[in-house]
C-alpha positions, -999 to 999 in steps of 0.1 A, spaced: -444 -391 -623 -480 -400 -625 -480 -411 -589 -465 -377 -579 -492 -358 -597 -519 -379 -581 -503 -374 -547 -501 -337 -551 -537 -336 -563 -548 -354 -531 -528 -330 -510 -544 -300 -526 -578 -316 -524 -575 -320 -486 -561 -285 -483 -530 -297 -465 -497 -280 -471 -469 -306 -475 -439 -302 -452 -408 -317 -467 -384 -333 -444 -347 -326 -446 -344 -357 -469 -322 -359 -500 -341 -376 -528 -323 -392 -558 -339 -406 -589 -341 -444 -590 -327 -464 -619 -361 -466 -636 -360 -428 -641 -388 -418 -617 -391 -412 -580 -416 -426 -555 -433 -404 -529 -445 -415 -495 -467 -390 -477 -461 -391 -441 -477 -378 -408 -450 -373 -381 -448 -368 -344 -450 -331 -339 -433 -330 -305 -413 -361 -297 -378 -348 -293 -352 -362 -302 -370 -390 -320 -390 -368 -342 -401 -332 -339 -412 -302 -359 -386 -274 -361 -405 -241 -365 -373 -222 -376 -366 -244 -406 -403 -254 -410 -393 -291 -414 -392 -322 -393 -360 -331 -375 -348 -359 -353 -336 -395 -354 -365 -408 -376 -362 -380 -403 -324 -386 -404 -329 -424 -409 -355 -416 -436 -330 -394 -453 -306 -424 -456 -334 -446 -468 -343 -420 -494 -308 -419 -506 -306 -457 -509 -341 -463 -523 -349 -432 -543 -381 -428 -523 -390 -392 -513 -407 -388 -479 -430 -358 -476 -444 -347 -441 -478 -332 -446 -486 -321 -411 -468 -289 -402 -491 -284 -372 -506 -305 -344 -531 -322 -366 -540 -356 -353 -519 -380 -374 -542 -409 -366 -571 -389 -381 -550 -384 -412 -544 -421 -414 -580 -431 -409 -590 -407 -437 -564 -423 -459 -547 -389 -464 -512 -403 -458 -493 -433 -468 -477 -438 -434 -475 -423 -399 -446 -422 -375 -452 -440 -343 -433 -445 -310 -449 -471 -288 -443 -504 -271 -453 -521 -304 -459 -510 -340 -489 -531 -348 -518 -519 -369 -521 -506 -404 -512 -524 -436 -476 -529 -427 -450 -514 -404 -412 -508 -404 -393 -507 -371 -364 -482 -373 -352 -479 -337 -359 -493 -303 -349 -478 -269 -355 -479 -232 -379 -452 -218 -389 -453 -181 -381 -490 -178 -402 -498 -209 -388 -508 -243 -403 -485 -269 -401 -489 -307 -402 -461 -333 -408 -465 -370 -435 -462 -397 -470 -477 -399 -482 -479 -434 -518 -472 -444 -538 -492 -470 -531 -466 -497 -494 -472 -495 -479 -489 -525 -466 -524 -517 -436 -521 -540 -426 -489 -524 -430 -504 -489 -408 -533 -499 -382 -509 -514 -382 -489 -481 -378 -520 -460 -349 -533 -481 -331 -499 -479 -337 -498 -442 -319 -531 -438 -289 -516 -456 -284 -490 -429 -253 -499 -410 -249 -499 -373 -223 -472 -375 -247 -450 -394 -274 -455 -368 -249 -449 -340 -237 -417 -356 -273 -404 -357 -279 -414 -321 -247 -398 -309 -253 -365 -327 -286 -361 -308 -272 -374 -276 -244 -348 -279 -269 -321 -287 -291 -331 -257 -260 -331 -235 -252 -296 -246 -288 -286 -239 -286 -304 -205 -253 -286 -198 -269 -253 -205 -298 -262 -182 -274 -272 -155 -256 -239 -158 -289 -220 -158 -301 -241 -129 -269 -234 -109 -272 -197 -117 -308 -197 -106 -300 -216 -75 -272 -192 -66 -295 -163 -74 -321 -178 -51 -296 -182 -23 -286 -145 -28 -322 -134 -28 -331 -155 3 -300 -142 21 -309 -106 12 -345 -113 24 -332 -128 57 -309 -99 62 -338 -75 55 -361 -94 79 -334 -94 106 -328 -57 101 -366 -50 103 -368 -71 134 -339 -52 149 -355 -19 139 -388 -31 155 -370 -43 186 -352 -10 189 -385 9 182 -402 -10 210 -374 0 234 -376 37 226 -399 65 239 -410 84 208 -416 117 226 -382 120 242 -360 98 221 -347 80 253 -354 45 264 -388 34 277 -399 9 304 -389 -21 282 -355 -5 276 -350 -1 314 -361 -36 322 -339 -51 295 -307 -32 306 -315 -37 343 -313 -74 336 -282 -74 315 -262 -44 328 -265 -49 366 -247 -81 376 -250 -99 409 -214 -88 417 -221 -51 412 -257 -50 424 -249 -34 458 -232 -5 440 -264 6 423 -292 30 434 -325 34 416 -343 67 416 -378 73 404 -382 109 392 -417 121 388 -431 152 373 -462 168 388 -479 168 354 -513 179 366 -499 210 383 -476 217 353 -504 215 327 -528 236 347 -501 263 354 -481 262 321 -503 243 295 -498 211 275 -471 225 252 -449 232 282 -454 196 294 -439 183 261 -410 207 263 -403 197 299 -403 160 289 -375 166 263 -356 187 288 -357 160 314 -345 134 289 -315 156 280 -306 162 316 -308 125 325 -287 116 294 -261 141 306 -259 125 341 -261 89 329 -226 73 328 -213 40 315 -231 10 328 -259 33 341 -295 34 329 -321 61 324 -355 58 308 -390 73 307 -412 45 322 -445 63 327 -463 94 312 -447 116 338 -421 93 355 -384 85 348 -362 58 362 -325 64 368 -302 36 378 -268 49 388 -237 38 408 -224 52 440 -202 41 469 -225 52 497 -259 68 505 -245 103 511 -228 104 477 -258 90 460 -281 116 475 -257 144 466 -256 132 430 -293 129 428 -298 164 443 -277 178 414 -300 162 389 -332 174 407 -319 209 412 -312 212 375 -346 198 366 -365 221 390 -345 252 379 -357 249 343 -378 280 334 -406 259 320 -413 242 353 -411 270 378 -442 268 398 -463 293 418 -447 302 452 -416 282 442 -436 249 443 -415 219 433 -426 203 401 -400 174 402 -398 149 430 -379 117 434 -376 86 455 -343 67 457 -334 32 469 -302 14 474 -303 -21 457 -299 -51 480 -282 -83 467 -316 -100 463 -333 -71 444 -335 -87 410 -371 -82 400 -372 -48 382 -410 -46 380 -414 -50 418 -387 -24 425 -403 1 401 -438 -5 414 -426 0 450 -408 32 441 -438 46 423 -460 39 452 -436 56 476 -435 85 453 -473 90 453 -471 105 488 -444 131 480 -465 157 461 -481 172 491 -447 178 507 -418 202 502 -394 172 499 -374 170 467 -360 136 475 -372 107 497 -348 80 505 -365 46 508 -352 17 529 -359 -20 527 -387 -16 553 -406 10 533 -402 -11 501 -415 -41 519 -446 -21 531 -454 -12 495 -450 -49 485 -474 -59 513 -498 -33 500 -495 -48 465 -503 -82 479 -533 -67 498 -545 -52 465 -542 -86 448 -562 -102 477 -589 -75 474 -592 -81 437 -596 -119 444 -622 -110 470 -642 -91 444 -640 -120 420 -652 -144 448 -679 -121 461 -662 -121 495 -673 -86 504 -705 -87 524 -731 -61 536 -738 -62 573 -765 -41 589 -765 -22 622 -801 -13 631 -812 21 644 -842 25 667 -866 53 674 -857 69 707 -893 73 717 -911 42 704 -880 19 704 -890 5 670 -864 -4 644 -867 23 618 -835 21 598 -801 4 594 -766 15 584 -750 -7 557 -715 -17 568 -689 -35 548 -672 -67 559 -647 -88 541 -653 -126 546 -619 -136 532 -612 -172 524 -575 -166 535 -578 -139 563 -612 -147 578 -636 -119 587 -619 -86 582 -632 -52 593 -632 -22 569 -604 -4 588 -580 -31 575 -588 -27 538 -607 6 529 -574 26 528 -558 -1 506 -588 1 483 -585 39 481 -548 36 474 -553 10 447 -582 28 430 -608 2 440 -629 21 465 -654 33 439 -661 -3 429 -666 -12 465 -689 17 473 -712 10 444 -712 -27 451 -724 -20 487 -751 3 472 -763 -26 449 -766 -49 479 -786 -23 499 -810 -18 469 -814 -55 466 -823 -58 503 -848 -29 501 -865 -46 471 -867 -79 491 -883 -61 521 -908 -42 500 -944 -53 508 -933 -72 539 -934 -64 576 -899 -49 571 -909 -24 545 -907 6 569 -870 0 575 -847 23 555 -810 17 548 -781 43 546 -750 37 525 -716 52 532 -697 68 503 -661 78 504 -649 112 492 -633 96 461 -666 81 450 -687 111 459 -665 134 439 -667 114 407 -682 133 377 -705 104 368 -715 96 404 -752 105 400 -756 85 368 -741 54 383 -760 58 415 -793 63 397 -787 34 373 -781 9 401 -811 22 422 -834 20 392 -824 -16 386 -844 -25 417 -880 -19 428 -883 -1 461 -893 32 476 -865 57 469 -871 75 502 -860 44 520 -824 48 507 -800 73 522 -766 86 512 -743 89 542 -715 114 538 -688 127 561 -675 162 567 -641 150 554 -656 142 520 -673 176 518 -642 196 526 -617 179 503 -638 182 471 -667 205 480 -678 215 445 -683 180 430 -696 165 463 -721 194 467 -734 190 431 -738 152 434 -755 153 468 -779 180 456 -788 159 426 -794 127 446 -817 147 469 -837 159 439 -841 123 428 -859 115 460 -830 99 481 -823 110 516 -790 125 529 -773 117 562 -743 137 575 -721 115 596 -698 124 625 -712 159 632 -688 178 653 -656 161 643 -646 188 618 -644 226 617 -673 235 595 -701 212 607 -725 240 615 -720 256 581 -726 223 564 -760 221 580 -770 252 561 -753 244 528 -765 209 522 -800 193 520 -794 172 551 -823 150 564 -805 134 593 -772 141 612 -753 117 633 -736 132 664 -700 121 666 -694 95 693 -666 116 709 -691 144 717 -715 118 732 -688 104 754 -682 139 769 -718 141 783 -704 128 816 -698 165 825 -721 194 824 -703 212 795 -705 180 774 -742 176 782 -748 212 772 -729 208 739 -749 176 732 -783 190 738 -773 222 720 -764 204 688 -798 185 689 -817 217 695 -798 234 666 -805 205 642 -842 205 651 -844 242 645 -832 235 610 -858 206 606 -831 180 607 -834 147 626 -806 135 649 -791 101 654 -769 95 685 -744 67 677 -721 48 699 -746 39 726 -732 8 742 -743 7 779 -775 9 798 -765 42 815 -758 57 781 -791 46 768 -810 61 798 -793 94 792 -801 94 755 -837 83 761 -842 114 783 -827 136 756 -845 150 726 -824 128 702 -846 112 675 -828 79 669 -803 57 687 -776 35 672 -751 14 690 -742 -20 704 -767 -16 732 -794 -23 706 -777 -40 677 -743 -51 666 -735 -52 629 -752 -83 616 -749 -104 584 -780 -103 562 -790 -138 569 -793 -130 606 -812 -97 602 -848 -109 600 -845 -133 629 -829 -105 649 -858 -82 642 -883 -108 653 -864 -115 684 -860 -78 692 -897 -71 690 -905 -102 710 -884 -89 739 -888 -51 737 -923 -43 723 
């Protein structure tokens, strides 16, 4: 009893609340009980652990201590109900013993091995290590009682915890299986959702939002998988195009949207099984349909076109057709959808200025378009490789015979085709939308040459550059022209813009505005091919012309008296308006004699100079002066 009082006093002194194990204590034969204050392993399941629900220690060690307590009359009191370091308690002599699970139980005053087991291929021992304050007699009593524990008693304790752990493991297995199945379900749902989203995205990519029908990708996809090699010859492809510019200007933008939806509904109505219709451009639709012969195919397409052009929202002024189409009968080798559609669109570009509702294309016309496409690709490669060169044809003063100017002429020094004249590629450039790039590139070369000649013996020579109608009518023509010219240092009066009557007549308003502005900036203006059109004389009054070139056809008619009168009359008229005159196309000595006797100011032609590459120009000038001046 005295020992108990002392122990309790020590416990209170160290402010530690004792935690009693689930141990049955019986009084010994001497009439008193011995107490052993113990620090256990807080979290070492199932060997020894603190149960927060019962606020006591549980496990194999506490159960064995309960048996020892019953046999010896010793009460075991756990004093650490938290994670207090048991070794610290032992070092401070606050406990009689500590529980230990290790490869050995050495240390302390004495030790008692209670169990041993394999853990991660290492033999571990669990038991008690007694501190120096432990009573020797009590230690001895505990050891003797421990020896009395039978193997069956130990096995019973082991099995109870093994069974409990098996139950826990079983629960975890069930939970794990459930979680695994749940994960499979979630992953499956996620994959289904992803697949659905992909399908939705794929479908969205194939649809035209404005009309609800298929788009270009839709048409290409179904062209590939619907039209087989066996049935290819049964198919016709029509490209139906809406004159959107005319429609918008005449009916407005809202009408355009309405017409698009109407077109989609009509084509859907006429599209049968294993046939395809789609909106493939802003104002163009593709329609692949089956027919047994050209006549039936044309008849069917006429029905579609008549219904489209009869819509109230598209009726044009003076019954102008707003819808046009181009149709083509597929050949057995027509498998490239992109090429087919490209060729149809190019063929359709020439239909707007006609009264034709339908144009039937044959293999030849499709091949022509394909050749144009190849030409366009070659031209683009030519730009990339700087194959387009500026040649100069010199112009001489009719009186002094001095070289006073030169016309910049384009040549294509192709790596594949050799030297190509402009007649072979200018039209293709215009068709492909590349002519503006070409015209401004030639301007840049001319400006560079004028800068090179500045402050040299060639500084008096001016250069005239040709500009097509498309380039001259651009809204930003003047800003581009001025930007390029200002990039080089030369006298602006040495650079001339050479325009044609054709350019003036087809877009008079924009061309007039741009030419006037360039004249104000100090550049000169040449009018080419005077007499080839119907409004030449009026143009002399309407434009700030510095120099006119008499059309070669007029010059060739000077062999008779009427021709001579016309020729001299044009020169006299130009001079009366303070405009200089160039006679071009002079090729023979006889022609030169005639021109020399006329009042023409300047002469241009092969008699004096052919078109020369830049690298030959300066040597030509030197040679010319050595022979003629």
